[in-house]
N, C-alpha and C positions, 0 to 999 in steps of 0.2 A: 062343759067344764067352765066354771067361772074363774075370774081373776081375783085373787085374794092378796091383800097387802099385809104382810106380817110385820109386827112391830109398830104399826101406825098408831100414833097417839100414846105410846107407852112412856115416853120420856119427854120432859118439857124442852122446848126450844132453847138453844144456847143463845143468849142475848149479848150484844157487843155495844160498848159505850161509843158514842159519837157526838159530834157537835153539828147542830143543824146549820145548813148553809144559808138559810134565810134569817132566822131569829137569833142564831148563835147561842142557843141554850143547849145544855147537855141533854142527850136523850139516849135511849137504847133501841137498837134495831136487831132483827132476827137474822142478820147476815154480817159477815166481816167486811167492813168498809174498805174499799181500795182507794189508793191515792189517785187524785185526778178526777174522781167522780163525786158529785155533790150528794150529800145525805140530808134528808129532811126529817124533822120530828113528825109525829102523828098529825098535829094540827096544821103545820105548814104543808105537809103532803096532801092533806084533804083540800086545803085552799087551792093548791096548784092543780089538783085533779078537777075541781069545780070550774076553774078558769080555763081548762083545756090546754094547759101548757105542756 
């Protein structure tokens, strides 16, 4: 018996507006930002990942 995910991919992700902690530009993220935790735009997130931070 296999595992089947019902509803997967049927509706688009809900996006939330945020301000990037590095470049301070407005961006959208697929999660609800919580206070006290930095949020990064796609470009800054990629740069931080490459640098190993």
